[in-house]
Backbone as JSON, one array per atom type, in Angstrom:
{
  "sequence": "PTATAMSSAPAQPPAAAAAATAPSPPPLVEVAFEPACLGERAGAERMLRWGLKDHLKVKRFKFSGRFQADGADQFVSGIFSSPEVMASLGVTATSASSTAAGALSVAPVASTVLNMGFFDVLETENMMGANGYLRKCMPETYDNVESDNLIVDMMLNPDSENLAVYTQAQKAEFIYHLFKLFFVGGAMHQRDDYANEYLETTKALYKELLTVHKSARTGKIEISSQIFEVAKANDAAEFKLYDREHPHNKCYVVVDAVKKLATVVYLPFGGSTLF",
  "N": [[28.59, 97.55, -42.36], [30.17, 100.24, -40.46], [32.14, 103.15, -41.45], [34.21, 103.54, -39.61], [34.43, 101.01, -38.46], [35.28, 99.58, -40.65], [37.78, 100.68, -41.21], [39.28, 99.83, -39.07], [39.33, 97.12, -39.25], [41.11, 94.08, -39.93], [42.91, 93.4, -42.99], [41.32, 91.49, -45.55], [41.15, 88.65, -47.71], [39.59, 89.05, -50.95], [37.46, 87.16, -51.43], [36.9, 86.18, -48.86], [36.17, 88.53, -47.63], [33.84, 89.13, -49.02], [32.24, 87.02, -48.2], [32.07, 87.58, -45.5], [30.61, 89.91, -45.47], [28.25, 89.26, -46.69], [24.76, 89.31, -46.6], [22.89, 87.69, -44.05], [20.23, 85.23, -44.3], [17.02, 86.69, -44.02], [15.26, 86.57, -40.91], [12.47, 84.5, -39.93], [9.46, 86.02, -39.0], [7.3, 85.99, -36.36], [3.81, 86.38, -36.51], [0.82, 87.77, -35.14], [-1.68, 85.43, -34.63], [-4.5, 83.74, -34.03], [-6.64, 81.29, -34.48], [-10.11, 81.74, -34.54], [-11.81, 79.61, -34.1], [-10.47, 78.01, -32.4], [-9.58, 79.56, -30.28], [-11.65, 81.15, -29.18], [-14.35, 81.08, -26.72], [-16.07, 78.75, -27.01], [-14.52, 77.18, -28.72], [-12.19, 76.85, -27.19], [-13.19, 75.34, -25.08], [-13.8, 73.0, -26.47], [-11.22, 72.19, -27.27], [-10.1, 71.57, -24.79], [-11.76, 69.46, -23.99], [-11.23, 67.61, -25.96], [-8.68, 66.87, -25.5], [-6.66, 68.49, -26.52], [-5.9, 70.97, -25.67], [-3.34, 73.23, -24.96], [-1.6, 71.6, -26.3], [-2.06, 71.37, -29.13], [-0.76, 73.5, -31.47], [-1.01, 76.43, -33.4], [0.72, 78.36, -35.38], [1.8, 81.35, -36.94], [3.98, 82.69, -39.4], [5.83, 85.31, -40.9], [7.55, 85.51, -43.94], [10.34, 86.41, -46.05], [11.5, 86.93, -49.41], [11.18, 84.62, -52.18], [8.85, 82.04, -52.44], [9.18, 78.78, -53.67], [7.74, 75.92, -54.97], [9.25, 73.7, -55.73], [11.39, 73.92, -54.12], [10.57, 73.21, -51.63], [11.4, 71.44, -49.58], [13.81, 72.54, -48.63], [12.88, 75.03, -47.84], [11.03, 74.39, -45.78], [12.77, 73.1, -44.02], [14.28, 75.27, -43.28], [12.43, 76.68, -41.76], [12.06, 74.99, -39.49], [14.58, 74.94, -38.53], [14.87, 77.22, -37.21], [15.48, 78.67, -34.12], [13.65, 80.36, -32.88], [11.18, 79.65, -33.98], [10.96, 76.97, -33.11], [10.93, 77.37, -30.36], [8.56, 78.8, -30.14], [6.77, 76.81, -30.77], [7.08, 75.22, -28.62], [9.0, 73.24, -28.45], [11.54, 71.4, -26.97], [14.76, 72.73, -26.74], [17.38, 71.56, -28.8], [20.79, 70.54, -29.41], [22.93, 73.25, -30.32], [24.07, 72.95, -32.8], [22.41, 71.33, -34.14], [20.37, 71.07, -36.86], [17.47, 71.3, -39.0], [18.05, 70.65, -41.56], [18.07, 68.27, -44.02], [16.97, 66.49, -42.26], [14.29, 66.12, -42.26], [11.2, 64.8, -43.5], [9.31, 65.89, -46.11], [6.19, 66.28, -47.42], [3.91, 67.01, -50.01], [0.49, 68.01, -49.55], [-2.75, 67.43, -50.67], [-5.27, 69.87, -51.52], [-8.06, 70.33, -52.47], [-10.72, 70.32, -51.85], [-13.78, 72.02, -51.56], [-16.17, 72.27, -50.2], [-18.38, 71.11, -47.56], [-19.71, 68.86, -48.3], [-18.06, 66.79, -48.7], [-18.04, 65.19, -46.48], [-20.47, 63.92, -46.41], [-20.7, 61.25, -46.95], [-20.28, 59.9, -44.6], [-22.71, 59.8, -43.33], [-24.33, 58.6, -45.31], [-23.17, 56.12, -45.47], [-23.9, 55.12, -43.11], [-22.39, 55.56, -40.82], [-22.7, 57.57, -39.1], [-25.56, 59.16, -37.62], [-28.36, 61.06, -39.02], [-28.52, 63.23, -37.39], [-25.97, 63.51, -36.58], [-25.14, 61.67, -34.73], [-22.81, 59.34, -33.47], [-22.2, 56.17, -34.67], [-21.77, 53.26, -32.8], [-19.14, 50.87, -31.98], [-17.48, 47.77, -31.12], [-15.27, 48.34, -28.45], [-11.85, 49.05, -29.06], [-8.26, 49.4, -28.83], [-5.86, 51.43, -30.34], [-2.6, 52.26, -30.7], [-2.6, 53.73, -28.24], [-5.03, 55.04, -28.46], [-8.44, 54.95, -27.93], [-10.88, 53.22, -29.72], [-14.19, 53.52, -30.27], [-16.26, 53.98, -31.92], [-17.61, 53.94, -35.29], [-16.33, 55.71, -37.02], [-13.8, 56.38, -35.9], [-12.84, 53.81, -35.89], [-12.67, 53.34, -38.66], [-10.59, 55.11, -39.23], [-8.38, 54.19, -37.76], [-8.22, 51.39, -37.5], [-6.66, 48.85, -39.15], [-7.97, 46.74, -40.29], [-10.56, 47.49, -40.65], [-14.01, 47.33, -41.58], [-14.85, 49.5, -42.91], [-12.87, 50.7, -44.37], [-12.79, 51.42, -47.05], [-14.54, 53.49, -47.4], [-13.67, 56.09, -47.81], [-11.61, 57.01, -50.53], [-8.1, 56.46, -51.28], [-7.09, 58.79, -52.39], [-8.92, 60.68, -51.44], [-8.46, 60.48, -48.7], [-6.02, 61.64, -48.65], [-6.47, 64.32, -48.76], [-6.26, 67.61, -47.37], [-8.34, 68.5, -45.74], [-9.41, 66.15, -44.77], [-7.23, 65.26, -43.26], [-7.22, 67.25, -41.24], [-9.73, 66.78, -40.05], [-9.32, 64.2, -39.06], [-7.27, 64.75, -37.26], [-8.6, 66.27, -35.26], [-10.61, 64.42, -34.59], [-9.33, 62.1, -33.71], [-7.86, 63.34, -31.74], [-6.3, 64.24, -28.58], [-4.22, 62.64, -26.02], [-5.81, 62.64, -23.75], [-8.43, 62.62, -24.58], [-11.85, 63.21, -24.36], [-14.23, 61.81, -25.86], [-16.81, 63.08, -27.98], [-20.32, 62.28, -28.35], [-21.47, 62.89, -30.68], [-20.84, 63.88, -34.07], [-20.94, 66.49, -34.85], [-19.6, 68.86, -33.74], [-16.93, 68.29, -34.21], [-16.9, 68.33, -36.99], [-17.71, 70.99, -37.46], [-15.55, 72.42, -36.34], [-13.45, 71.5, -37.92], [-14.21, 72.53, -40.45], [-14.14, 75.3, -39.9], [-11.43, 75.8, -39.16], [-10.1, 74.97, -41.45], [-11.0, 76.89, -43.3], [-9.89, 79.17, -42.14], [-7.19, 78.72, -42.36], [-6.55, 78.5, -45.07], [-6.03, 80.13, -48.24], [-8.01, 81.43, -50.84], [-8.73, 81.86, -54.37], [-10.14, 83.34, -57.33], [-10.15, 81.7, -60.3], [-8.69, 82.99, -63.19], [-8.84, 81.76, -65.58], [-10.85, 79.74, -65.53], [-12.86, 80.84, -64.0], [-13.66, 79.76, -61.65], [-13.64, 79.1, -58.09], [-10.59, 78.54, -56.49], [-8.15, 76.91, -54.43], [-5.35, 78.54, -53.28], [-3.33, 78.25, -51.43], [-0.51, 76.3, -50.38], [0.15, 73.13, -49.04], [2.04, 71.22, -46.73], [3.0, 68.15, -45.31], [4.87, 67.36, -42.48], [7.45, 65.4, -41.23], [9.82, 63.66, -39.17], [12.73, 62.47, -40.7], [13.64, 59.03, -41.12], [16.3, 58.41, -40.55], [17.24, 60.52, -39.11], [18.88, 61.14, -36.51], [19.74, 63.02, -34.57], [18.26, 65.44, -34.73], [15.3, 66.79, -33.32], [11.95, 66.82, -33.8], [9.77, 66.51, -32.24], [9.34, 66.25, -28.69], [8.83, 63.72, -27.8], [8.44, 60.71, -29.59], [5.59, 59.61, -31.43], [2.96, 57.79, -33.04], [0.76, 59.42, -33.6], [1.6, 62.03, -33.58], [1.52, 65.14, -35.24], [2.27, 67.35, -37.94], [2.03, 70.19, -39.94], [2.68, 72.46, -42.63], [1.41, 75.39, -43.88], [1.47, 77.27, -46.7], [1.25, 80.51, -47.89], [2.06, 81.88, -50.69], [1.77, 84.36, -51.89], [1.05, 86.28, -49.93], [3.19, 85.81, -48.38], [3.28, 84.13, -46.08], [3.75, 81.64, -43.65], [2.18, 79.07, -42.07], [2.19, 77.09, -39.26], [0.91, 74.06, -38.24], [0.8, 72.2, -35.46], [1.05, 69.31, -33.6], [1.97, 67.59, -30.87], [1.32, 64.44, -29.83], [-0.36, 63.99, -26.87], [1.35, 65.75, -25.66], [4.43, 66.57, -24.02], [4.75, 64.92, -21.87], [3.47, 62.5, -21.68], [3.38, 59.02, -22.53]],
  "CA": [[29.55, 98.06, -41.37], [30.45, 101.67, -40.53], [33.47, 103.48, -41.95], [35.15, 103.32, -38.53], [34.65, 99.57, -38.32], [36.02, 99.12, -41.81], [39.16, 101.14, -41.14], [40.0, 99.13, -38.02], [39.31, 95.68, -39.48], [42.28, 93.6, -40.67], [42.68, 93.15, -44.41], [40.83, 90.17, -45.85], [41.08, 88.33, -49.14], [38.3, 89.46, -51.52], [36.42, 86.14, -51.24], [36.54, 86.15, -47.45], [35.45, 89.77, -47.33], [32.49, 89.0, -49.56], [31.48, 86.11, -47.34], [31.82, 88.21, -44.22], [29.64, 90.99, -45.58], [27.02, 88.77, -47.3], [23.67, 89.35, -45.63], [22.3, 86.4, -43.69], [18.82, 85.2, -44.67], [16.19, 87.37, -43.02], [14.58, 85.6, -40.05], [11.01, 84.44, -39.92], [8.9, 86.87, -37.96], [6.0, 85.5, -35.95], [2.74, 87.37, -36.54], [-0.3, 87.37, -34.3], [-2.66, 84.61, -35.32], [-5.18, 82.77, -33.2], [-7.91, 80.96, -35.12], [-11.26, 81.93, -33.65], [-12.44, 78.33, -33.79], [-9.7, 77.37, -31.33], [-9.3, 80.46, -29.18], [-12.84, 81.68, -28.51], [-14.78, 80.25, -25.59], [-16.57, 77.43, -27.42], [-13.39, 76.44, -29.26], [-11.3, 76.5, -26.09], [-13.84, 74.24, -24.36], [-13.63, 71.8, -27.28], [-9.83, 71.77, -27.2], [-9.92, 70.94, -23.49], [-12.5, 68.19, -23.98], [-10.63, 66.68, -26.92], [-7.29, 66.59, -25.12], [-5.76, 69.25, -27.38], [-5.54, 72.24, -25.03], [-1.91, 73.4, -24.66], [-0.81, 70.7, -27.13], [-2.19, 71.8, -30.51], [-0.26, 74.86, -31.7], [-1.14, 76.96, -34.75], [1.57, 79.55, -35.35], [1.98, 81.94, -38.27], [5.23, 83.41, -39.55], [6.05, 86.07, -42.13], [8.86, 85.29, -44.52], [10.67, 87.26, -47.2], [11.99, 86.11, -50.51], [10.17, 83.99, -53.01], [8.64, 80.61, -52.19], [9.04, 77.95, -54.85], [7.32, 74.59, -54.54], [10.31, 72.7, -55.93], [12.36, 74.08, -53.04], [9.8, 73.11, -50.39], [12.17, 70.77, -48.54], [14.75, 73.51, -48.07], [12.08, 76.07, -47.18], [10.51, 73.85, -44.52], [13.91, 72.89, -43.13], [14.62, 76.58, -42.75], [11.47, 77.01, -40.7], [12.28, 74.21, -38.28], [15.94, 75.2, -38.04], [14.83, 78.49, -36.48], [15.23, 78.52, -32.67], [12.45, 81.11, -32.5], [10.02, 78.83, -34.35], [10.89, 75.81, -32.22], [10.52, 77.86, -29.04], [7.15, 79.14, -30.23], [6.02, 75.55, -30.78], [7.27, 74.56, -27.34], [9.89, 72.1, -28.59], [12.74, 71.54, -26.17], [15.93, 73.05, -27.56], [18.41, 70.55, -28.97], [22.11, 71.15, -29.5], [22.94, 74.42, -31.2], [24.49, 72.57, -34.14], [21.39, 70.46, -34.74], [19.42, 71.79, -37.69], [16.5, 70.45, -39.68], [18.51, 70.37, -42.92], [18.24, 66.85, -44.3], [16.42, 65.65, -41.19], [12.84, 66.09, -42.33], [10.45, 64.32, -44.66], [8.33, 66.93, -46.45], [5.32, 65.74, -48.46], [2.77, 67.87, -50.33], [-0.84, 67.52, -49.19], [-3.76, 67.98, -51.58], [-6.28, 70.76, -50.91], [-9.0, 70.66, -53.55], [-12.1, 70.26, -51.35], [-14.31, 73.37, -51.38], [-17.4, 72.29, -49.4], [-18.48, 70.05, -46.57], [-20.31, 67.67, -48.88], [-17.02, 65.77, -48.61], [-18.31, 64.32, -45.33], [-21.82, 63.35, -46.49], [-20.6, 59.8, -47.02], [-20.32, 59.34, -43.25], [-24.11, 59.51, -43.06], [-24.89, 57.66, -46.29], [-22.63, 54.8, -45.15], [-24.46, 54.76, -41.8], [-21.39, 55.65, -39.76], [-23.3, 58.49, -38.15], [-26.96, 59.43, -37.92], [-28.66, 62.34, -39.65], [-28.29, 64.26, -36.38], [-24.55, 63.49, -36.24], [-24.82, 60.67, -33.69], [-21.76, 58.43, -33.89], [-22.54, 54.76, -34.52], [-20.78, 52.63, -31.93], [-18.61, 49.55, -32.31], [-16.79, 47.17, -29.98], [-14.07, 49.15, -28.15], [-10.5, 48.54, -29.26], [-7.26, 50.45, -28.64], [-4.8, 51.47, -31.36], [-1.59, 53.29, -30.39], [-3.06, 54.52, -27.09], [-6.29, 55.71, -28.75], [-9.58, 54.02, -27.87], [-11.84, 53.29, -30.82], [-15.48, 53.01, -29.81], [-17.28, 54.29, -32.92], [-17.23, 53.47, -36.61], [-15.42, 56.65, -37.71], [-12.46, 56.14, -35.38], [-12.47, 52.49, -36.39], [-12.26, 53.53, -40.05], [-9.34, 55.85, -39.27], [-7.26, 53.57, -37.06], [-8.2, 49.93, -37.58], [-6.24, 48.43, -40.5], [-8.88, 45.71, -40.78], [-11.92, 48.0, -40.56], [-14.92, 47.08, -42.69], [-15.16, 50.79, -43.55], [-11.65, 51.27, -44.92], [-12.97, 51.91, -48.42], [-15.53, 54.57, -47.44], [-12.94, 57.14, -48.51], [-10.53, 56.52, -51.37], [-6.79, 56.93, -50.85], [-6.97, 60.19, -52.81], [-9.71, 61.49, -50.51], [-7.76, 60.49, -47.41], [-4.84, 62.5, -48.79], [-6.89, 65.72, -48.74], [-5.94, 68.3, -46.11], [-9.51, 68.58, -44.87], [-9.49, 64.85, -44.08], [-6.17, 65.29, -42.25], [-7.68, 68.07, -40.11], [-10.83, 66.08, -39.39], [-8.72, 63.1, -38.3], [-6.53, 65.34, -36.13], [-9.56, 66.58, -34.2], [-11.41, 63.27, -34.2], [-8.46, 61.28, -32.86], [-7.64, 64.18, -30.56], [-5.11, 64.04, -27.77], [-4.19, 61.47, -25.15], [-6.87, 62.74, -22.73], [-9.65, 62.94, -25.33], [-13.18, 62.77, -23.91], [-14.87, 61.87, -27.17], [-18.22, 63.43, -28.05], [-21.22, 61.26, -28.9], [-21.95, 63.39, -31.97], [-19.76, 64.35, -34.94], [-21.21, 67.86, -35.3], [-18.6, 69.86, -33.37], [-15.69, 67.95, -34.93], [-17.07, 68.82, -38.36], [-17.74, 72.45, -37.42], [-14.2, 72.91, -36.08], [-12.68, 71.2, -39.12], [-14.58, 73.51, -41.47], [-13.7, 76.64, -39.51], [-9.98, 75.92, -39.22], [-9.77, 74.83, -42.87], [-11.24, 78.19, -43.92], [-8.98, 80.18, -41.59], [-5.81, 78.43, -42.75], [-6.32, 78.5, -46.51], [-6.35, 81.28, -49.07], [-8.63, 81.03, -52.11], [-8.78, 82.89, -55.4], [-10.97, 83.01, -58.48], [-9.31, 81.42, -61.46], [-8.94, 83.83, -64.36], [-9.07, 80.89, -66.74], [-12.12, 79.0, -65.44], [-13.85, 81.59, -63.25], [-14.04, 79.0, -60.46], [-12.84, 79.32, -56.88], [-9.54, 77.56, -56.28], [-7.31, 77.12, -53.25], [-4.01, 78.91, -53.7], [-2.35, 77.85, -50.42], [0.16, 75.01, -50.56], [0.25, 72.47, -47.74], [3.05, 70.17, -46.64], [3.07, 67.38, -44.08], [6.27, 67.32, -42.06], [7.81, 64.36, -40.27], [11.26, 63.47, -39.06], [13.25, 61.37, -41.52], [13.96, 57.86, -40.3], [17.71, 58.36, -40.14], [17.62, 61.79, -38.47], [19.02, 60.75, -35.12], [19.96, 64.12, -33.63], [17.23, 66.47, -34.76], [14.05, 66.42, -32.66], [10.77, 67.6, -34.16], [8.92, 66.36, -31.06], [10.07, 65.79, -27.52], [8.63, 62.27, -27.76], [7.87, 60.19, -30.83], [4.31, 58.9, -31.31], [2.33, 57.72, -34.36], [-0.26, 60.46, -33.83], [2.19, 63.36, -33.72], [1.19, 65.69, -36.55], [2.82, 68.67, -38.22], [1.78, 70.66, -41.3], [3.02, 73.84, -42.94], [0.53, 75.96, -44.91], [2.21, 78.39, -47.28], [0.62, 81.48, -48.78], [3.22, 82.45, -51.37], [1.5, 85.75, -52.25], [1.14, 87.09, -48.71], [4.45, 85.42, -47.73], [2.97, 83.63, -44.74], [3.85, 80.2, -43.41], [1.45, 78.74, -40.85], [2.54, 75.76, -38.78], [-0.07, 73.34, -37.4], [1.74, 71.3, -34.77], [0.43, 68.57, -32.5], [2.63, 66.44, -30.25], [0.25, 63.67, -29.19], [-0.18, 63.86, -25.43], [2.31, 66.71, -25.15], [5.78, 66.05, -23.8], [4.81, 64.23, -20.58], [2.8, 61.2, -21.74], [3.87, 58.0, -23.48]],
  "C": [[29.82, 99.55, -41.56], [31.84, 101.89, -41.07], [34.52, 103.21, -40.9], [35.49, 101.85, -38.41], [35.5, 99.06, -39.46], [37.5, 99.5, -41.71], [39.95, 100.36, -40.11], [40.07, 97.64, -38.24], [40.56, 95.27, -40.23], [41.92, 93.32, -42.11], [42.25, 91.71, -44.63], [40.95, 89.91, -47.33], [39.7, 88.68, -49.67], [37.19, 88.45, -51.27], [35.94, 86.12, -49.8], [35.75, 87.39, -47.08], [34.02, 89.69, -47.82], [31.64, 88.12, -48.68], [31.11, 86.78, -46.03], [30.72, 89.25, -44.3], [28.33, 90.54, -46.21], [25.91, 88.77, -46.27], [23.16, 87.95, -45.32], [20.83, 86.41, -44.08], [17.97, 85.88, -43.61], [15.41, 86.35, -42.2], [13.08, 85.6, -40.3], [10.51, 85.29, -38.76], [7.5, 86.36, -37.61], [4.99, 86.65, -35.97], [1.58, 86.85, -35.72], [-1.33, 86.6, -35.12], [-3.22, 83.6, -34.34], [-6.52, 82.45, -33.85], [-9.07, 81.04, -34.14], [-11.85, 80.6, -33.22], [-11.69, 77.57, -32.69], [-9.61, 78.25, -30.09], [-10.51, 81.01, -28.47], [-13.4, 80.65, -27.54], [-15.21, 78.84, -26.0], [-15.42, 76.57, -27.93], [-12.44, 75.99, -28.16], [-11.87, 75.34, -25.28], [-13.69, 72.92, -25.14], [-12.2, 71.29, -27.19], [-9.53, 71.07, -25.88], [-10.55, 69.55, -23.47], [-11.83, 67.14, -24.86], [-9.16, 66.39, -26.63], [-6.26, 67.35, -25.92], [-5.29, 70.57, -26.77], [-4.07, 72.19, -24.62], [-1.02, 72.47, -25.49], [-0.86, 71.13, -28.61], [-1.75, 73.26, -30.62], [-0.48, 75.23, -33.16], [-0.45, 78.32, -34.75], [1.83, 80.04, -36.77], [3.23, 82.8, -38.3], [5.28, 84.11, -40.91], [7.45, 85.76, -42.64], [9.09, 86.26, -45.66], [11.3, 86.37, -48.27], [10.83, 85.42, -51.2], [10.06, 82.51, -52.68], [8.47, 79.89, -53.52], [8.78, 76.52, -54.41], [8.42, 73.55, -54.69], [11.43, 72.85, -54.91], [11.7, 73.93, -51.68], [10.6, 72.46, -49.26], [13.11, 71.75, -47.83], [14.01, 74.59, -47.3], [11.59, 75.59, -45.81], [11.64, 73.59, -43.53], [14.35, 74.2, -42.5], [13.7, 77.0, -41.62], [11.83, 76.3, -39.4], [13.72, 74.24, -37.79], [15.99, 76.49, -37.22], [14.56, 78.25, -35.0], [13.97, 79.24, -32.23], [11.19, 80.32, -32.83], [9.87, 77.67, -33.38], [10.46, 76.22, -30.81], [9.05, 78.21, -29.05], [6.27, 77.9, -30.2], [6.17, 74.78, -29.47], [8.14, 73.33, -27.41], [11.15, 72.36, -27.77], [13.95, 71.74, -27.07], [16.9, 71.87, -27.61], [19.75, 71.25, -29.08], [22.11, 72.26, -30.54], [23.29, 74.03, -32.64], [23.44, 71.74, -34.87], [20.41, 71.29, -35.55], [18.52, 70.79, -38.4], [16.96, 70.06, -41.08], [18.78, 68.88, -43.11], [17.6, 65.92, -43.29], [14.92, 65.46, -41.29], [12.35, 65.44, -43.62], [9.33, 65.32, -44.92], [7.49, 66.44, -47.62], [4.17, 66.7, -48.75], [1.45, 67.2, -49.98], [-1.86, 68.2, -50.09], [-4.74, 68.86, -50.83], [-7.22, 71.23, -52.01], [-10.44, 70.73, -53.09], [-12.59, 71.68, -51.04], [-15.62, 73.42, -50.59], [-17.48, 71.05, -48.53], [-19.26, 68.83, -47.05], [-19.33, 66.49, -48.88], [-17.33, 64.75, -47.51], [-19.7, 63.68, -45.36], [-21.79, 61.83, -46.46], [-20.65, 59.16, -45.63], [-21.75, 59.01, -42.83], [-24.66, 58.47, -44.03], [-24.36, 56.24, -46.06], [-23.0, 54.36, -43.73], [-23.4, 54.71, -40.69], [-21.78, 56.69, -38.71], [-24.74, 58.74, -38.58], [-27.14, 60.79, -38.58], [-28.43, 63.5, -38.69], [-26.83, 64.31, -35.93], [-24.16, 62.45, -35.21], [-23.85, 59.64, -34.24], [-22.17, 56.98, -33.62], [-21.41, 54.05, -33.78], [-20.3, 51.3, -32.5], [-17.93, 49.01, -31.05], [-15.49, 47.95, -29.71], [-12.77, 48.38, -28.41], [-9.54, 49.71, -29.05], [-6.17, 50.31, -29.68], [-3.85, 52.61, -31.02], [-2.09, 54.27, -29.33], [-4.35, 55.29, -27.34], [-7.42, 54.67, -28.73], [-10.51, 54.27, -29.05], [-13.14, 52.67, -30.35], [-16.61, 53.41, -30.76], [-16.72, 53.98, -34.31], [-16.27, 54.41, -37.34], [-13.99, 56.48, -37.21], [-11.95, 54.78, -35.87], [-11.97, 52.58, -37.83], [-10.86, 54.17, -40.13], [-8.14, 55.05, -38.77], [-7.14, 52.06, -37.22], [-7.8, 49.5, -38.99], [-7.13, 47.37, -41.11], [-10.34, 46.17, -40.75], [-12.75, 47.65, -41.79], [-15.21, 48.35, -43.48], [-13.93, 51.45, -44.17], [-11.86, 51.95, -46.27], [-14.03, 53.01, -48.53], [-14.93, 55.79, -48.13], [-11.84, 56.49, -49.34], [-9.19, 57.03, -50.81], [-6.59, 58.4, -51.22], [-7.74, 61.11, -51.88], [-9.04, 61.58, -49.15], [-6.51, 61.36, -47.46], [-5.18, 63.98, -48.76], [-6.65, 66.35, -47.36], [-7.14, 68.36, -45.18], [-9.73, 67.27, -44.13], [-8.44, 64.78, -42.99], [-6.63, 66.07, -41.02], [-8.78, 67.37, -39.33], [-10.27, 64.94, -38.53], [-7.96, 63.62, -37.1], [-7.47, 65.63, -34.97], [-10.26, 65.33, -33.68], [-10.6, 62.28, -33.37], [-8.14, 62.03, -31.58], [-6.33, 63.88, -29.86], [-5.25, 62.84, -26.85], [-5.32, 61.47, -24.13], [-8.21, 63.08, -23.36], [-10.89, 62.35, -24.65], [-14.1, 62.89, -25.13], [-16.36, 62.2, -27.07], [-19.03, 62.25, -28.59], [-21.72, 61.64, -30.28], [-20.76, 63.96, -32.76], [-19.83, 65.84, -35.21], [-20.09, 68.85, -34.98], [-17.23, 69.56, -33.98], [-15.75, 68.5, -36.36], [-17.05, 70.34, -38.41], [-16.33, 73.02, -37.25], [-13.29, 72.66, -37.27], [-12.94, 72.24, -40.2], [-14.0, 74.89, -41.15], [-12.18, 76.79, -39.63], [-9.49, 75.82, -40.67], [-9.9, 76.18, -43.57], [-10.24, 79.24, -43.43], [-7.54, 79.96, -42.06], [-5.53, 78.69, -44.23], [-6.74, 79.81, -47.17], [-6.94, 80.79, -50.39], [-8.57, 82.2, -53.09], [-9.71, 82.41, -56.51], [-10.09, 82.85, -59.7], [-9.68, 82.31, -62.63], [-9.29, 83.0, -65.57], [-10.45, 80.25, -66.72], [-13.23, 79.79, -64.76], [-14.29, 80.9, -61.97], [-13.12, 79.34, -59.3], [-11.83, 78.19, -56.75], [-8.76, 77.91, -55.02], [-5.89, 77.4, -53.71], [-2.93, 78.53, -52.68], [-1.74, 76.5, -50.8], [0.45, 74.41, -49.19], [1.27, 71.35, -47.8], [2.94, 69.47, -45.28], [4.53, 67.16, -43.75], [6.45, 66.21, -41.03], [9.33, 64.27, -40.22], [11.67, 62.29, -39.94], [13.74, 60.24, -40.62], [15.38, 57.87, -39.76], [18.19, 59.65, -39.47], [17.72, 61.57, -36.96], [19.07, 61.94, -34.16], [18.81, 65.11, -33.57], [15.94, 65.96, -34.13], [12.93, 67.36, -33.1], [9.77, 67.59, -33.01], [9.79, 65.92, -29.9], [9.97, 64.27, -27.37], [7.99, 61.82, -29.06], [6.56, 59.45, -30.53], [3.65, 58.88, -32.68], [1.33, 58.82, -34.65], [0.29, 61.87, -33.67], [1.88, 63.87, -35.13], [1.79, 67.08, -36.72], [2.59, 69.01, -39.69], [2.27, 72.1, -41.43], [2.14, 74.29, -44.1], [1.18, 77.23, -45.41], [1.3, 79.22, -48.17], [1.74, 82.27, -49.45], [3.03, 83.92, -51.71], [1.66, 86.66, -51.04], [2.42, 86.81, -47.94], [4.23, 85.04, -46.27], [3.13, 82.12, -44.71], [3.2, 79.91, -42.07], [1.75, 77.3, -40.48], [1.4, 75.23, -37.89], [0.7, 72.19, -36.77], [1.05, 70.63, -33.59], [1.34, 67.43, -32.04], [1.59, 65.67, -29.45], [0.54, 63.5, -27.71], [0.8, 64.84, -24.84], [3.65, 66.03, -24.92], [5.88, 65.21, -22.53], [4.2, 62.83, -20.62], [3.46, 60.32, -22.79], [5.34, 58.24, -23.85]]
}
């Protein structure tokens, strides 16, 4: 405050004065970020075909202060309590008093995979051909998603014969999450007959989202980004992370603690008009 403002302000108790003059936390500042694999012509065509155009949002924000993993819940709640962030994601504004504090479930997601050999098992288990052709199965529908090939069946069918192709630890990897996001797609998904472009897009976005470094101890490349999956807590009645709830809504926060960047990957399944 200026000297003039101070001289005209009524006297305050020391504690109240301290509270009044305490700086508020600096806001998150959105920075320009459009992954080439989504925004360039080929990527945009894929997003349209897979039912993700205008629904999948990848937004990056600069933050200040120090990120600490043991405070991830509070950090993430701060992100989704920001009206600017929610507006950027296209979430309909809720009441002004509704914040994300205590309303979100925040879970760390593993990110140890460094090459696409992770997906070789899809061919060795005969779920796709050497050319990427998707092996078909009897069509079934799970939560508004049609399953007509063995990979979707593995992902969505709780009784799939291929459930054990990936271990639970492998399914917990961020690269698997991204692959599933693209492969399940949106409500208007026109599924490809080949896995190639799903795999290409997964690889490209994985590389664009994550930061790597060379370990001084081992000399090996390691991923330094930290990833969190975000969902609304079961008892969070007022706060809305999505305009409509759906099992295939997805939200992740990728944190680069060194560059002080938080990138939100946000997908409301079908947008706000379907289901």
